[in-house]
C-alpha positions in Angstrom: -15.9 -180.4 48.2 -15.2 -178.3 45.1 -17.1 -175.2 43.8 -20.0 -176.5 41.6 -19.3 -176.2 37.9 -21.7 -175.3 35.0 -22.8 -178.9 34.6 -23.8 -179.0 38.3 -26.0 -176.0 37.6 -27.7 -177.6 34.6 -31.2 -177.3 36.0 -30.7 -173.6 36.8 -32.3 -172.6 33.5 -35.8 -173.9 34.4 -37.1 -170.6 35.7 -36.4 -167.1 36.8 -35.7 -168.1 40.4 -33.3 -170.8 39.4 -31.5 -168.3 37.0 -31.3 -165.8 39.9 -29.7 -168.4 42.2 -27.2 -169.2 39.4 -26.4 -165.5 38.8 -25.8 -164.9 42.5 -23.8 -168.0 43.4 -22.2 -169.6 40.3 -18.4 -169.8 40.6 -18.5 -168.5 44.2 -16.1 -170.2 46.7 -17.5 -171.1 50.1 -15.9 -168.0 51.6 -17.4 -165.8 48.9 -20.8 -167.3 49.6 -20.5 -166.8 53.3 -19.8 -163.1 52.5 -23.1 -162.9 50.6 -24.9 -164.2 53.6 -23.0 -161.7 55.8 -24.1 -158.9 53.4 -27.8 -159.9 53.6 -28.9 -163.4 54.4 -32.5 -162.4 53.8 -31.8 -161.8 50.2 -29.6 -164.8 49.4 -31.2 -167.5 51.5 -34.1 -167.9 49.0 -31.6 -168.9 46.3 -30.9 -172.1 48.2 -34.5 -173.2 47.6 -34.0 -173.0 43.8 -30.6 -174.5 43.4 -30.0 -177.9 41.9 -28.7 -180.6 44.2 -24.9 -180.2 43.9 -24.9 -176.5 44.4 -27.4 -176.8 47.3 -25.1 -179.2 49.1 -22.2 -176.8 48.6 -23.9 -173.5 49.5 -26.0 -174.7 52.4 -22.6 -174.9 54.1 -22.1 -171.2 53.6 -25.5 -170.4 55.2 -24.8 -172.7 58.2 -21.3 -171.3 58.5 -22.7 -167.8 58.6 -25.4 -168.6 61.2 -22.7 -170.3 63.4 -20.5 -167.2 63.2 -20.4 -164.0 65.2 -21.3 -162.1 62.1 -24.9 -163.4 62.4 -25.5 -161.7 65.7 -28.7 -159.7 65.6 -29.8 -161.0 62.1 -33.3 -162.0 63.0 -34.4 -162.4 59.4 -31.4 -164.5 58.4 -31.9 -166.7 61.4 -35.7 -167.0 60.9 -35.4 -167.8 57.2 -33.2 -170.8 57.9 -36.3 -172.6 59.3 -38.1 -172.0 56.0 -35.3 -173.2 53.8 -35.0 -176.4 55.8 -38.8 -176.9 56.0 -39.1 -176.5 52.2 -36.3 -179.0 51.5 -37.8 -181.5 53.9 -41.0 -181.3 51.9 -39.5 -181.3 48.5 -36.1 -183.1 48.6 -35.5 -184.5 52.1 -32.6 -186.8 51.0 -30.6 -183.7 50.0 -30.4 -182.8 53.7 -28.8 -186.1 54.8 -25.2 -185.1 53.8 -25.5 -181.7 55.7 -27.7 -182.7 58.6 -25.1 -182.5 61.3 -24.4 -178.9 60.4 -28.0 -178.1 59.9 -28.9 -179.6 63.3 -26.1 -177.6 64.9 -27.6 -174.4 63.5 -31.1 -175.5 64.6 -29.8 -176.0 68.1 -28.1 -172.7 68.1 -31.2 -171.0 66.9 -33.2 -172.8 69.5 -31.1 -171.6 72.4 -30.2 -168.2 70.9 -33.4 -166.4 69.9 -32.3 -163.3 71.9 -28.8 -163.5 70.3 -30.4 -163.1 66.9 -32.7 -160.3 68.2 -35.7 -162.3 67.0 -38.7 -161.1 69.0 -41.0 -164.2 69.6 -44.1 -162.2 68.9 -42.8 -161.4 65.4 -40.8 -164.5 64.5 -42.4 -167.2 66.6 -40.7 -169.5 69.0 -37.3 -170.6 67.7 -37.1 -173.6 70.1 -40.5 -174.8 68.9 -39.6 -174.4 65.2 -36.3 -176.1 65.6 -37.8 -179.0 67.5 -40.5 -179.4 64.9 -38.0 -179.6 62.1 -35.8 -182.1 63.9 -38.8 -184.3 64.6 -40.0 -184.0 61.0 -36.6 -184.9 59.7 -36.5 -188.0 61.9 -40.0 -189.1 60.8 -39.2 -188.6 57.1 -35.7 -190.1 57.0 -35.9 -192.7 59.8 -39.5 -194.1 59.5 
């Protein structure tokens, strides 16, 4: 998969959030995007919600790569926000997730079994196993009715 070009970002001028996603990610390789998530996943995860389809497909891989790496240890916010990104995409563009679902589900399983690894106190972040299970079931209901 190649780095999304300007045409792939055509919808990025629809609003301020879309423009911000473009500013932060346009032209970035997968490795450079992973570095952004390593820097502060809490800041950059929101950009995924506002990306057009082609950039989303490319850059969700950076987020999943980050969460599957040792660099994500202790990143409770970055881990927790992943649930929100996937939930929003299931609600708005569920078909976008088909291509990346194997990687997404791998992350959901890691989050489910690694709440302590991410230093995500259940009283603050909720139950990662419950959140992951809910998203996996929701995906199955939407894409495999």
